[in-house]
Backbone as JSON Lines, residues from 0, in Angstrom:
{"i":0,"aa":"M","n":[-8.97,-11.68,-7.72],"ca":[-8.74,-11.63,-6.29],"c":[-8.81,-10.2,-5.79]}
{"i":1,"aa":"L","n":[-9.28,-10.06,-4.58],"ca":[-9.43,-8.74,-3.97],"c":[-8.49,-8.65,-2.77]}
{"i":2,"aa":"I","n":[-7.5,-7.76,-2.87],"ca":[-6.46,-7.64,-1.85],"c":[-6.44,-6.22,-1.29]}
{"i":3,"aa":"D","n":[-6.47,-6.12,0.03],"ca":[-6.31,-4.83,0.72],"c":[-4.81,-4.54,0.76]}
{"i":4,"aa":"L","n":[-4.38,-3.53,0.02],"ca":[-2.95,-3.28,-0.17],"c":[-2.32,-2.36,0.87]}
{"i":5,"aa":"H","n":[-3.08,-1.97,1.9],"ca":[-2.53,-0.96,2.82],"c":[-3.09,-1.2,4.22]}
{"i":6,"aa":"T","n":[-2.33,-1.93,5.04],"ca":[-2.74,-2.18,6.42],"c":[-1.54,-2.06,7.36]}
{"i":7,"aa":"H","n":[-1.84,-1.82,8.62],"ca":[-0.8,-1.69,9.65],"c":[-1.14,-2.56,10.85]}
{"i":8,"aa":"S","n":[-0.13,-3.21,11.39],"ca":[-0.31,-4.02,12.6],"c":[0.37,-3.33,13.78]}
{"i":9,"aa":"I","n":[0.45,-4.03,14.89],"ca":[1.13,-3.48,16.06],"c":[2.62,-3.29,15.82]}
{"i":10,"aa":"K","n":[3.12,-3.77,14.7],"ca":[4.53,-3.52,14.35],"c":[4.76,-2.04,14.0]}
{"i":11,"aa":"S","n":[3.7,-1.37,13.54],"ca":[3.8,0.07,13.26],"c":[3.62,0.85,14.56]}
{"i":12,"aa":"D","n":[4.23,2.02,14.63],"ca":[4.2,2.78,15.87],"c":[2.8,3.21,16.28]}
{"i":13,"aa":"D","n":[1.91,3.36,15.31],"ca":[0.55,3.78,15.65],"c":[-0.48,2.69,15.33]}
{"i":14,"aa":"G","n":[-0.03,1.47,15.08],"ca":[-0.93,0.38,14.79],"c":[-1.4,-0.32,16.06]}
{"i":15,"aa":"R","n":[-2.66,-0.7,16.08],"ca":[-3.21,-1.35,17.27],"c":[-3.84,-2.71,16.95]}
{"i":16,"aa":"A","n":[-3.55,-3.23,15.78],"ca":[-4.16,-4.48,15.35],"c":[-3.15,-5.62,15.3]}
{"i":17,"aa":"K","n":[-3.51,-6.75,15.86],"ca":[-2.71,-7.96,15.7],"c":[-3.14,-8.64,14.41]}
{"i":18,"aa":"V","n":[-2.19,-9.25,13.73],"ca":[-2.47,-9.86,12.44],"c":[-3.52,-10.96,12.56]}
{"i":19,"aa":"E","n":[-3.43,-11.76,13.6],"ca":[-4.42,-12.82,13.78],"c":[-5.82,-12.23,13.95]}
{"i":20,"aa":"N","n":[-5.91,-11.1,14.64],"ca":[-7.21,-10.47,14.83],"c":[-7.78,-9.93,13.52]}
{"i":21,"aa":"Y","n":[-6.9,-9.45,12.63],"ca":[-7.36,-9.08,11.29],"c":[-8.02,-10.28,10.61]}
{"i":22,"aa":"C","n":[-7.34,-11.4,10.68],"ca":[-7.85,-12.62,10.03],"c":[-9.2,-13.03,10.61]}
{"i":23,"aa":"Q","n":[-9.28,-13.0,11.92],"ca":[-10.53,-13.37,12.58],"c":[-11.66,-12.43,12.19]}
{"i":24,"aa":"W","n":[-11.37,-11.14,12.11],"ca":[-12.39,-10.15,11.76],"c":[-12.88,-10.36,10.33]}
{"i":25,"aa":"I","n":[-11.94,-10.56,9.42],"ca":[-12.29,-10.76,8.0],"c":[-13.24,-11.95,7.85]}
{"i":26,"aa":"K","n":[-12.92,-13.03,8.52],"ca":[-13.74,-14.23,8.4],"c":[-15.07,-14.1,9.15]}
{"i":27,"aa":"S","n":[-15.04,-13.54,10.35],"ca":[-16.28,-13.45,11.14],"c":[-17.29,-12.49,10.52]}
{"i":28,"aa":"K","n":[-16.78,-11.46,9.82],"ca":[-17.66,-10.48,9.2],"c":[-17.97,-10.82,7.74]}
{"i":29,"aa":"G","n":[-17.35,-11.89,7.25],"ca":[-17.58,-12.28,5.86],"c":[-17.13,-11.23,4.86]}
{"i":30,"aa":"L","n":[-16.02,-10.55,5.16],"ca":[-15.52,-9.53,4.24],"c":[-15.09,-10.18,2.92]}
{"i":31,"aa":"P","n":[-15.29,-9.51,1.81],"ca":[-15.03,-10.13,0.51],"c":[-13.57,-10.17,0.09]}
{"i":32,"aa":"I","n":[-12.67,-9.64,0.91],"ca":[-11.26,-9.61,0.5],"c":[-10.61,-10.99,0.67]}
{"i":33,"aa":"D","n":[-9.64,-11.26,-0.21],"ca":[-8.92,-12.53,-0.19],"c":[-7.62,-12.47,0.58]}
{"i":34,"aa":"G","n":[-7.24,-11.27,0.98],"ca":[-6.0,-11.13,1.73],"c":[-5.64,-9.67,1.92]}
{"i":35,"aa":"F","n":[-4.48,-9.44,2.51],"ca":[-4.06,-8.07,2.79],"c":[-2.53,-7.99,2.84]}
{"i":36,"aa":"V","n":[-2.04,-6.77,2.67],"ca":[-0.59,-6.51,2.72],"c":[-0.31,-5.63,3.93]}
{"i":37,"aa":"L","n":[0.63,-6.05,4.75],"ca":[1.04,-5.28,5.92],"c":[2.14,-4.31,5.49]}
{"i":38,"aa":"T","n":[1.79,-3.04,5.48],"ca":[2.72,-1.99,5.02],"c":[3.13,-1.15,6.22]}
{"i":39,"aa":"E","n":[4.0,-1.69,7.04],"ca":[4.38,-1.03,8.29],"c":[5.16,0.26,8.02]}
{"i":40,"aa":"H","n":[4.94,1.24,8.87],"ca":[5.56,2.55,8.71],"c":[7.08,2.5,8.87]}
{"i":41,"aa":"R","n":[7.78,3.09,7.87],"ca":[9.22,3.34,7.94],"c":[10.04,2.1,8.31]}
{"i":42,"aa":"Q","n":[9.64,0.96,7.8],"ca":[10.36,-0.28,8.09],"c":[9.87,-1.37,7.15]}
{"i":43,"aa":"F","n":[10.64,-2.45,7.12],"ca":[10.16,-3.69,6.52],"c":[10.38,-4.79,7.53]}
{"i":44,"aa":"D","n":[9.34,-5.5,7.84],"ca":[9.37,-6.53,8.88],"c":[9.96,-7.82,8.31]}
{"i":45,"aa":"L","n":[11.25,-8.01,8.54],"ca":[11.93,-9.22,8.07],"c":[11.65,-10.43,8.96]}
{"i":46,"aa":"E","n":[11.25,-10.19,10.18],"ca":[11.17,-11.26,11.18],"c":[9.89,-12.09,11.1]}
{"i":47,"aa":"S","n":[8.77,-11.45,10.95],"ca":[7.49,-12.14,11.12],"c":[7.18,-13.08,9.95]}
{"i":48,"aa":"D","n":[6.68,-14.24,10.28],"ca":[6.25,-15.24,9.3],"c":[4.77,-15.51,9.55]}
{"i":49,"aa":"Y","n":[3.94,-15.12,8.6],"ca":[2.49,-15.27,8.78],"c":[1.92,-16.42,7.96]}
{"i":50,"aa":"S","n":[2.78,-17.32,7.5],"ca":[2.31,-18.4,6.64],"c":[1.33,-19.33,7.35]}
{"i":51,"aa":"D","n":[1.55,-19.58,8.63],"ca":[0.62,-20.45,9.36],"c":[-0.75,-19.81,9.49]}
{"i":52,"aa":"L","n":[-0.77,-18.5,9.78],"ca":[-2.04,-17.8,9.86],"c":[-2.74,-17.77,8.5]}
{"i":53,"aa":"A","n":[-1.96,-17.55,7.47],"ca":[-2.54,-17.52,6.12],"c":[-3.19,-18.85,5.78]}
{"i":54,"aa":"S","n":[-2.52,-19.93,6.13],"ca":[-3.06,-21.26,5.87],"c":[-4.29,-21.54,6.72]}
{"i":55,"aa":"K","n":[-4.24,-21.17,7.98],"ca":[-5.34,-21.42,8.91],"c":[-6.63,-20.71,8.48]}
{"i":56,"aa":"F","n":[-6.49,-19.46,8.01],"ca":[-7.67,-18.66,7.69],"c":[-7.97,-18.61,6.19]}
{"i":57,"aa":"G","n":[-7.13,-19.23,5.4],"ca":[-7.35,-19.22,3.96],"c":[-7.23,-17.84,3.35]}
{"i":58,"aa":"L","n":[-6.26,-17.07,3.83],"ca":[-6.04,-15.71,3.36],"c":[-4.62,-15.55,2.84]}
{"i":59,"aa":"V","n":[-4.44,-14.61,1.94],"ca":[-3.11,-14.21,1.5],"c":[-2.64,-13.1,2.43]}
{"i":60,"aa":"I","n":[-1.49,-13.29,3.08],"ca":[-0.93,-12.27,3.97],"c":[0.48,-11.95,3.48]}
{"i":61,"aa":"L","n":[0.65,-10.75,2.97],"ca":[1.93,-10.33,2.41],"c":[2.48,-9.14,3.19]}
{"i":62,"aa":"K","n":[3.75,-8.83,2.93],"ca":[4.4,-7.73,3.65],"c":[4.98,-6.72,2.66]}
{"i":63,"aa":"G","n":[4.79,-5.45,2.99],"ca":[5.38,-4.36,2.22],"c":[5.9,-3.32,3.19]}
{"i":64,"aa":"S","n":[5.87,-2.06,2.77],"ca":[6.33,-0.99,3.65],"c":[5.66,0.31,3.25]}
{"i":65,"aa":"E","n":[5.64,1.26,4.17],"ca":[5.2,2.62,3.87],"c":[6.33,3.56,4.28]}
{"i":66,"aa":"V","n":[6.95,4.2,3.29],"ca":[8.08,5.09,3.56],"c":[7.64,6.53,3.36]}
{"i":67,"aa":"E","n":[8.49,7.47,3.79],"ca":[8.13,8.87,3.76],"c":[9.1,9.67,2.89]}
{"i":68,"aa":"T","n":[8.52,10.49,2.01],"ca":[9.32,11.3,1.08],"c":[8.91,12.76,1.18]}
{"i":69,"aa":"E","n":[9.58,13.59,0.41],"ca":[9.23,15.01,0.41],"c":[7.86,15.25,-0.21]}
{"i":70,"aa":"Y","n":[7.36,14.26,-0.95],"ca":[6.02,14.35,-1.55],"c":[4.96,13.66,-0.69]}
{"i":71,"aa":"G","n":[5.35,13.12,0.44],"ca":[4.4,12.4,1.27],"c":[4.71,10.91,1.34]}
{"i":72,"aa":"H","n":[3.73,10.13,1.76],"ca":[3.94,8.72,2.05],"c":[3.81,7.87,0.79]}
{"i":73,"aa":"V","n":[4.58,6.77,0.78],"ca":[4.66,5.91,-0.4],"c":[4.66,4.45,0.03]}
{"i":74,"aa":"L","n":[3.79,3.65,-0.58],"ca":[3.79,2.21,-0.34],"c":[4.84,1.55,-1.23]}
{"i":75,"aa":"V","n":[5.52,0.56,-0.67],"ca":[6.53,-0.18,-1.43],"c":[6.2,-1.66,-1.35]}
{"i":76,"aa":"F","n":[6.07,-2.29,-2.52],"ca":[5.77,-3.71,-2.61],"c":[6.93,-4.42,-3.3]}
{"i":77,"aa":"G","n":[7.36,-5.54,-2.72],"ca":[8.49,-6.28,-3.28],"c":[9.81,-5.93,-2.62]}
{"i":78,"aa":"V","n":[9.76,-5.59,-1.35],"ca":[10.98,-5.21,-0.61],"c":[11.88,-6.44,-0.45]}
{"i":79,"aa":"T","n":[13.17,-6.22,-0.7],"ca":[14.19,-7.25,-0.48],"c":[15.27,-6.69,0.43]}
{"i":80,"aa":"E","n":[16.11,-7.55,0.93],"ca":[17.21,-7.08,1.76],"c":[18.16,-6.19,0.96]}
{"i":81,"aa":"D","n":[18.36,-6.5,-0.32],"ca":[19.2,-5.66,-1.17],"c":[18.6,-4.27,-1.3]}
{"i":82,"aa":"L","n":[17.29,-4.19,-1.48],"ca":[16.64,-2.89,-1.59],"c":[16.78,-2.12,-0.28]}
{"i":83,"aa":"M","n":[16.67,-2.8,0.84],"ca":[16.78,-2.13,2.13],"c":[18.16,-1.53,2.36]}
{"i":84,"aa":"R","n":[19.15,-2.05,1.67],"ca":[20.5,-1.49,1.79],"c":[20.7,-0.25,0.93]}
{"i":85,"aa":"E","n":[19.77,0.0,0.03],"ca":[19.9,1.13,-0.9],"c":[19.5,2.47,-0.28]}
{"i":86,"aa":"F","n":[18.5,2.46,0.6],"ca":[18.12,3.7,1.28],"c":[17.57,3.38,2.65]}
{"i":87,"aa":"D","n":[17.54,4.41,3.48],"ca":[17.15,4.26,4.88],"c":[15.63,4.31,5.02]}
{"i":88,"aa":"F","n":[15.02,3.17,5.25],"ca":[13.56,3.1,5.35],"c":[13.03,3.93,6.53]}
{"i":89,"aa":"T","n":[13.87,4.2,7.52],"ca":[13.41,4.95,8.7],"c":[13.41,6.46,8.47]}
{"i":90,"aa":"S","n":[14.03,6.92,7.39],"ca":[14.11,8.35,7.12],"c":[12.73,8.92,6.79]}
{"i":91,"aa":"I","n":[12.51,10.17,7.18],"ca":[11.25,10.84,6.83],"c":[11.48,11.89,5.73]}
{"i":92,"aa":"H","n":[12.67,11.86,5.12],"ca":[13.0,12.85,4.09],"c":[13.57,12.19,2.84]}
{"i":93,"aa":"L","n":[13.04,11.05,2.45],"ca":[13.53,10.36,1.26],"c":[13.07,11.1,0.0]}
{"i":94,"aa":"P","n":[13.92,11.2,-1.02],"ca":[13.49,11.79,-2.29],"c":[12.61,10.79,-3.06]}
{"i":95,"aa":"L","n":[11.42,11.22,-3.42],"ca":[10.48,10.31,-4.07],"c":[11.03,9.71,-5.36]}
{"i":96,"aa":"E","n":[11.61,10.53,-6.2],"ca":[12.11,10.01,-7.48],"c":[13.19,8.96,-7.26]}
{"i":97,"aa":"M","n":[14.02,9.15,-6.25],"ca":[15.04,8.15,-5.93],"c":[14.4,6.84,-5.47]}
{"i":98,"aa":"V","n":[13.38,6.96,-4.63],"ca":[12.69,5.77,-4.13],"c":[12.1,4.98,-5.3]}
{"i":99,"aa":"I","n":[11.44,5.68,-6.22],"ca":[10.81,5.03,-7.37],"c":[11.86,4.33,-8.24]}
{"i":100,"aa":"K","n":[12.92,5.04,-8.59],"ca":[13.95,4.47,-9.45],"c":[14.64,3.28,-8.78]}
{"i":101,"aa":"T","n":[14.94,3.43,-7.5],"ca":[15.63,2.35,-6.78],"c":[14.74,1.13,-6.67]}
{"i":102,"aa":"C","n":[13.47,1.34,-6.39],"ca":[12.55,0.21,-6.32],"c":[12.46,-0.51,-7.65]}
{"i":103,"aa":"E","n":[12.35,0.24,-8.73],"ca":[12.28,-0.39,-10.05],"c":[13.53,-1.19,-10.36]}
{"i":104,"aa":"R","n":[14.67,-0.67,-9.98],"ca":[15.93,-1.36,-10.23],"c":[16.01,-2.69,-9.49]}
{"i":105,"aa":"H","n":[15.3,-2.77,-8.36],"ca":[15.31,-3.99,-7.56],"c":[14.04,-4.82,-7.73]}
{"i":106,"aa":"G","n":[13.27,-4.5,-8.75],"ca":[12.09,-5.28,-9.04],"c":[10.92,-5.04,-8.11]}
{"i":107,"aa":"A","n":[10.91,-3.9,-7.42],"ca":[9.82,-3.55,-6.51],"c":[8.96,-2.46,-7.14]}
{"i":108,"aa":"V","n":[7.81,-2.21,-6.54],"ca":[6.89,-1.19,-7.02],"c":[6.63,-0.18,-5.91]}
{"i":109,"aa":"A","n":[6.77,1.1,-6.24],"ca":[6.49,2.19,-5.29],"c":[5.25,2.94,-5.74]}
{"i":110,"aa":"A","n":[4.31,3.15,-4.83],"ca":[3.06,3.82,-5.16],"c":[2.69,4.82,-4.07]}
{"i":111,"aa":"P","n":[2.68,6.12,-4.38],"ca":[2.26,7.11,-3.39],"c":[0.86,6.8,-2.86]}
{"i":112,"aa":"C","n":[0.7,6.87,-1.54],"ca":[-0.6,6.54,-0.94],"c":[-1.29,7.81,-0.42]}
{"i":113,"aa":"H","n":[-2.61,7.69,-0.25],"ca":[-3.47,8.83,0.1],"c":[-2.93,10.14,-0.49]}
{"i":114,"aa":"P","n":[-2.73,10.19,-1.81],"ca":[-2.09,11.37,-2.42],"c":[-2.94,12.63,-2.37]}
{"i":115,"aa":"G","n":[-4.23,12.5,-2.07],"ca":[-5.07,13.68,-1.96],"c":[-5.13,14.28,-0.57]}
{"i":116,"aa":"R","n":[-4.35,13.72,0.34],"ca":[-4.39,14.16,1.74],"c":[-3.44,15.35,1.96]}
{"i":117,"aa":"P","n":[-3.83,16.32,2.76],"ca":[-2.92,17.42,3.07],"c":[-1.65,16.91,3.76]}
{"i":118,"aa":"R","n":[-0.56,17.55,3.48],"ca":[0.75,17.32,4.11],"c":[1.39,15.99,3.75]}
{"i":119,"aa":"V","n":[0.71,14.87,3.94],"ca":[1.33,13.57,3.71],"c":[0.93,12.94,2.38]}
{"i":120,"aa":"G","n":[0.23,13.69,1.52],"ca":[-0.17,13.2,0.22],"c":[0.57,13.89,-0.91]}
{"i":121,"aa":"M","n":[0.87,13.15,-1.97],"ca":[1.7,13.67,-3.05],"c":[1.13,14.93,-3.7]}
{"i":122,"aa":"F","n":[-0.18,14.96,-3.94],"ca":[-0.76,16.09,-4.67],"c":[-0.8,17.37,-3.84]}
{"i":123,"aa":"A","n":[-0.5,17.27,-2.56],"ca":[-0.38,18.47,-1.73],"c":[0.92,19.2,-1.99]}
{"i":124,"aa":"H","n":[1.84,18.55,-2.73],"ca":[3.19,19.11,-2.91],"c":[3.55,19.38,-4.36]}
{"i":125,"aa":"T","n":[2.7,18.97,-5.3],"ca":[3.08,19.12,-6.71],"c":[3.13,20.57,-7.15]}
{"i":126,"aa":"E","n":[2.34,21.45,-6.52],"ca":[2.4,22.85,-6.9],"c":[3.74,23.47,-6.55]}
{"i":127,"aa":"D","n":[4.31,23.05,-5.42],"ca":[5.61,23.57,-4.99],"c":[6.78,22.86,-5.66]}
{"i":128,"aa":"Y","n":[6.66,21.52,-5.8],"ca":[7.8,20.73,-6.27],"c":[7.69,20.26,-7.71]}
{"i":129,"aa":"G","n":[6.52,20.42,-8.31],"ca":[6.32,19.93,-9.67],"c":[5.83,18.49,-9.67]}
{"i":130,"aa":"I","n":[5.53,17.99,-10.86],"ca":[5.08,16.6,-11.0],"c":[6.3,15.68,-10.97]}
{"i":131,"aa":"P","n":[6.36,14.75,-10.02],"ca":[7.54,13.88,-9.92],"c":[7.61,12.9,-11.09]}
{"i":132,"aa":"K","n":[8.83,12.57,-11.47],"ca":[9.03,11.63,-12.56],"c":[8.94,10.18,-12.04]}
{"i":133,"aa":"G","n":[8.42,9.34,-12.89],"ca":[8.46,7.91,-12.6],"c":[7.22,7.33,-11.94]}
{"i":134,"aa":"V","n":[6.3,8.19,-11.47],"ca":[5.1,7.67,-10.81],"c":[4.2,6.99,-11.86]}
{"i":135,"aa":"R","n":[3.76,5.78,-11.56],"ca":[2.85,5.06,-12.46],"c":[1.54,4.71,-11.78]}
{"i":136,"aa":"I","n":[1.62,4.49,-10.47],"ca":[0.48,4.01,-9.7],"c":[0.34,4.85,-8.44]}
{"i":137,"aa":"V","n":[-0.87,5.23,-8.11],"ca":[-1.14,5.92,-6.85],"c":[-2.37,5.29,-6.21]}
{"i":138,"aa":"E","n":[-2.49,5.46,-4.91],"ca":[-3.65,4.97,-4.2],"c":[-4.8,5.98,-4.36]}
{"i":139,"aa":"I","n":[-5.89,5.54,-4.98],"ca":[-7.01,6.47,-5.2],"c":[-8.16,6.22,-4.22]}
{"i":140,"aa":"Y","n":[-8.21,5.04,-3.63],"ca":[-9.19,4.75,-2.58],"c":[-8.45,4.39,-1.3]}
{"i":141,"aa":"N","n":[-8.66,5.17,-0.26],"ca":[-8.01,4.95,1.03],"c":[-9.08,4.93,2.1]}
{"i":142,"aa":"G","n":[-9.07,3.88,2.91],"ca":[-10.12,3.71,3.92],"c":[-10.14,4.78,4.99]}
{"i":143,"aa":"G","n":[-9.06,5.52,5.14],"ca":[-9.01,6.57,6.15],"c":[-9.22,7.96,5.59]}
{"i":144,"aa":"S","n":[-9.56,8.06,4.31],"ca":[-9.71,9.38,3.7],"c":[-10.91,10.13,4.25]}
{"i":145,"aa":"R","n":[-10.78,11.44,4.28],"ca":[-11.86,12.32,4.73],"c":[-12.3,13.22,3.59]}
{"i":146,"aa":"E","n":[-13.53,13.7,3.67],"ca":[-14.09,14.68,2.74],"c":[-13.75,14.32,1.29]}
{"i":147,"aa":"N","n":[-13.01,15.17,0.59],"ca":[-12.78,14.95,-0.84],"c":[-11.38,14.43,-1.16]}
{"i":148,"aa":"E","n":[-10.69,13.85,-0.17],"ca":[-9.31,13.41,-0.41],"c":[-9.21,12.36,-1.52]}
{"i":149,"aa":"D","n":[-10.12,11.39,-1.52],"ca":[-10.09,10.38,-2.58],"c":[-10.42,11.0,-3.93]}
{"i":150,"aa":"Q","n":[-11.34,11.92,-3.96],"ca":[-11.7,12.55,-5.23],"c":[-10.54,13.35,-5.81]}
{"i":151,"aa":"I","n":[-9.79,14.02,-4.94],"ca":[-8.58,14.71,-5.41],"c":[-7.62,13.72,-6.03]}
{"i":152,"aa":"A","n":[-7.46,12.57,-5.38],"ca":[-6.57,11.53,-5.9],"c":[-7.08,11.01,-7.24]}
{"i":153,"aa":"I","n":[-8.37,10.74,-7.33],"ca":[-8.96,10.21,-8.56],"c":[-8.8,11.2,-9.72]}
{"i":154,"aa":"D","n":[-9.12,12.45,-9.46],"ca":[-9.07,13.47,-10.52],"c":[-7.65,13.68,-11.02]}
{"i":155,"aa":"N","n":[-6.7,13.77,-10.1],"ca":[-5.31,13.99,-10.51],"c":[-4.73,12.76,-11.19]}
{"i":156,"aa":"A","n":[-5.07,11.58,-10.71],"ca":[-4.58,10.35,-11.34],"c":[-5.08,10.25,-12.78]}
{"i":157,"aa":"K","n":[-6.34,10.6,-12.98],"ca":[-6.9,10.56,-14.34],"c":[-6.19,11.56,-15.24]}
{"i":158,"aa":"E","n":[-5.98,12.76,-14.73],"ca":[-5.32,13.8,-15.53],"c":[-3.9,13.43,-15.9]}
{"i":159,"aa":"L","n":[-3.19,12.76,-14.98],"ca":[-1.77,12.46,-15.19],"c":[-1.55,11.05,-15.75]}
{"i":160,"aa":"G","n":[-2.61,10.29,-15.94],"ca":[-2.47,8.97,-16.53],"c":[-1.96,7.9,-15.59]}
{"i":161,"aa":"Y","n":[-2.17,8.09,-14.29],"ca":[-1.75,7.09,-13.31],"c":[-2.83,6.02,-13.13]}
{"i":162,"aa":"Q","n":[-2.41,4.81,-12.85],"ca":[-3.36,3.78,-12.45],"c":[-3.62,3.88,-10.95]}
{"i":163,"aa":"G","n":[-4.78,3.39,-10.52],"ca":[-5.16,3.52,-9.13],"c":[-5.26,2.2,-8.4]}
{"i":164,"aa":"I","n":[-4.85,2.2,-7.14],"ca":[-5.02,1.06,-6.25],"c":[-5.84,1.49,-5.05]}
{"i":165,"aa":"G","n":[-6.29,0.51,-4.27],"ca":[-7.06,0.8,-3.07],"c":[-6.56,0.03,-1.87]}
{"i":166,"aa":"G","n":[-6.64,0.65,-0.71],"ca":[-6.25,0.0,0.54],"c":[-6.95,0.65,1.7]}
{"i":167,"aa":"S","n":[-7.15,-0.1,2.76],"ca":[-7.92,0.41,3.9],"c":[-7.15,1.4,4.76]}
{"i":168,"aa":"D","n":[-5.8,1.3,4.74],"ca":[-4.97,2.1,5.65],"c":[-5.41,1.83,7.09]}
{"i":169,"aa":"S","n":[-5.76,0.59,7.37],"ca":[-6.28,0.23,8.69],"c":[-5.18,0.21,9.74]}
{"i":170,"aa":"H","n":[-5.52,0.76,10.9],"ca":[-4.65,0.71,12.07],"c":[-5.33,-0.03,13.21]}
{"i":171,"aa":"I","n":[-6.63,-0.24,13.04],"ca":[-7.4,-1.05,13.99],"c":[-8.16,-2.13,13.2]}
{"i":172,"aa":"V","n":[-8.49,-3.2,13.88],"ca":[-9.04,-4.38,13.22],"c":[-10.29,-4.08,12.41]}
{"i":173,"aa":"S","n":[-11.2,-3.29,12.96],"ca":[-12.49,-3.08,12.31],"c":[-12.42,-2.25,11.04]}
{"i":174,"aa":"H","n":[-11.26,-1.69,10.71],"ca":[-11.14,-0.87,9.52],"c":[-10.58,-1.64,8.31]}
{"i":175,"aa":"V","n":[-10.14,-2.87,8.51],"ca":[-9.57,-3.63,7.4],"c":[-10.64,-3.88,6.35]}
{"i":176,"aa":"G","n":[-10.23,-3.88,5.09],"ca":[-11.14,-4.19,4.0],"c":[-12.05,-3.06,3.57]}
{"i":177,"aa":"R","n":[-11.84,-1.87,4.05],"ca":[-12.69,-0.74,3.62],"c":[-12.46,-0.39,2.16]}
{"i":178,"aa":"C","n":[-11.22,-0.54,1.72],"ca":[-10.87,-0.36,0.31],"c":[-9.89,-1.46,-0.06]}
{"i":179,"aa":"A","n":[-9.84,-1.79,-1.34],"ca":[-8.97,-2.88,-1.77],"c":[-8.67,-2.73,-3.26]}
{"i":180,"aa":"T","n":[-7.93,-3.69,-3.8],"ca":[-7.58,-3.69,-5.21],"c":[-7.95,-5.04,-5.8]}
{"i":181,"aa":"R","n":[-8.67,-5.02,-6.91],"ca":[-9.09,-6.26,-7.57],"c":[-8.1,-6.61,-8.68]}
{"i":182,"aa":"F","n":[-7.6,-7.83,-8.64],"ca":[-6.64,-8.31,-9.63],"c":[-7.28,-9.42,-10.46]}
{"i":183,"aa":"S","n":[-6.96,-9.43,-11.74],"ca":[-7.45,-10.51,-12.6],"c":[-6.59,-11.76,-12.43]}
{"i":184,"aa":"A","n":[-5.36,-11.58,-11.98],"ca":[-4.45,-12.71,-11.77],"c":[-4.59,-13.26,-10.35]}
{"i":185,"aa":"T","n":[-4.15,-14.48,-10.16],"ca":[-4.1,-15.08,-8.83],"c":[-2.89,-14.56,-8.08]}
{"i":186,"aa":"I","n":[-3.1,-14.1,-6.86],"ca":[-2.01,-13.58,-6.03],"c":[-1.77,-14.56,-4.89]}
{"i":187,"aa":"E","n":[-0.59,-15.18,-4.9],"ca":[-0.24,-16.11,-3.83],"c":[0.96,-15.65,-3.02]}
{"i":188,"aa":"D","n":[1.82,-14.85,-3.64],"ca":[3.01,-14.37,-2.94],"c":[3.34,-12.96,-3.44]}
{"i":189,"aa":"I","n":[4.4,-12.4,-2.87],"ca":[4.73,-11.01,-3.19],"c":[5.17,-10.85,-4.64]}
{"i":190,"aa":"N","n":[5.79,-11.89,-5.21],"ca":[6.18,-11.81,-6.62],"c":[4.96,-11.74,-7.52]}
{"i":191,"aa":"D","n":[3.92,-12.51,-7.17],"ca":[2.67,-12.44,-7.93],"c":[2.09,-11.03,-7.86]}
{"i":192,"aa":"L","n":[2.15,-10.43,-6.68],"ca":[1.6,-9.08,-6.51],"c":[2.36,-8.07,-7.35]}
{"i":193,"aa":"V","n":[3.68,-8.12,-7.29],"ca":[4.5,-7.18,-8.06],"c":[4.25,-7.36,-9.55]}
{"i":194,"aa":"N","n":[4.17,-8.61,-10.0],"ca":[3.93,-8.87,-11.42],"c":[2.55,-8.35,-11.84]}
{"i":195,"aa":"A","n":[1.57,-8.53,-10.96],"ca":[0.22,-8.06,-11.28],"c":[0.17,-6.54,-11.35]}
{"i":196,"aa":"L","n":[0.86,-5.87,-10.44],"ca":[0.91,-4.41,-10.47],"c":[1.61,-3.91,-11.74]}
{"i":197,"aa":"N","n":[2.68,-4.59,-12.1],"ca":[3.4,-4.2,-13.32],"c":[2.61,-4.48,-14.59]}
{"i":198,"aa":"S","n":[1.73,-5.46,-14.53],"ca":[0.93,-5.81,-15.71],"c":[-0.16,-4.79,-16.0]}
{"i":199,"aa":"G","n":[-0.56,-4.07,-14.95],"ca":[-1.62,-3.09,-15.11],"c":[-3.02,-3.67,-15.07]}
{"i":200,"aa":"Q","n":[-3.13,-4.97,-14.82],"ca":[-4.43,-5.63,-14.81],"c":[-5.03,-5.61,-13.4]}
{"i":201,"aa":"F","n":[-5.48,-4.45,-12.98],"ca":[-6.07,-4.31,-11.65],"c":[-6.94,-3.06,-11.61]}
{"i":202,"aa":"E","n":[-7.78,-2.98,-10.59],"ca":[-8.6,-1.79,-10.38],"c":[-8.83,-1.56,-8.9]}
{"i":203,"aa":"A","n":[-8.91,-0.32,-8.51],"ca":[-9.17,0.05,-7.12],"c":[-10.66,-0.1,-6.84]}
{"i":204,"aa":"V","n":[-10.96,-0.55,-5.61],"ca":[-12.34,-0.79,-5.2],"c":[-12.57,-0.15,-3.84]}
{"i":205,"aa":"S","n":[-13.66,0.6,-3.7],"ca":[-14.07,1.12,-2.39],"c":[-15.2,0.27,-1.86]}
{"i":206,"aa":"L","n":[-15.02,-0.23,-0.63],"ca":[-16.01,-1.08,0.01],"c":[-16.63,-0.38,1.21]}
{"i":207,"aa":"K","n":[-16.37,0.92,1.34],"ca":[-16.87,1.67,2.49],"c":[-18.39,1.85,2.42]}
């Protein structure tokens, strides 16, 4: 299965895409992805239920989050209400190592995204802060990357032994599916996704 692991809807402060419009675009353009994860900025959307849309369009629609740390932005998959009580998702100064450890303790997966990007990417900060402990997975293909940002991510991930994922980082409908992650397992819900990420049986794909 091919899942876009990094998308934003109008629930994010800078998102301009409605979830239904994502679904319509994917189907009308014949995009090869089987679904997507909504990783809204500095929050986890407990309210929205996209099961009807998922059924209508034959897509997997899951929810995650994108939080902010001293090393830059981090995707979180497998968010629970218990995890949300552990740290403030709205904070822009979360310690990355704490986020990783806390997520693992609650059965979630934390993965730094667009790590090759200046300011908001992890590798922009490793010279000052050192290599953070606990990182296993980073986003190596990002649909919004410019110039050599993805290559920086790829090179550093290879050197440090990290696995790579891909996501479009879409904020508008037409950008969904630019990058994704291919899984050998079937992904039907968030538990399947977390288990697949933990298994290591996946690869990042650029569709740009």
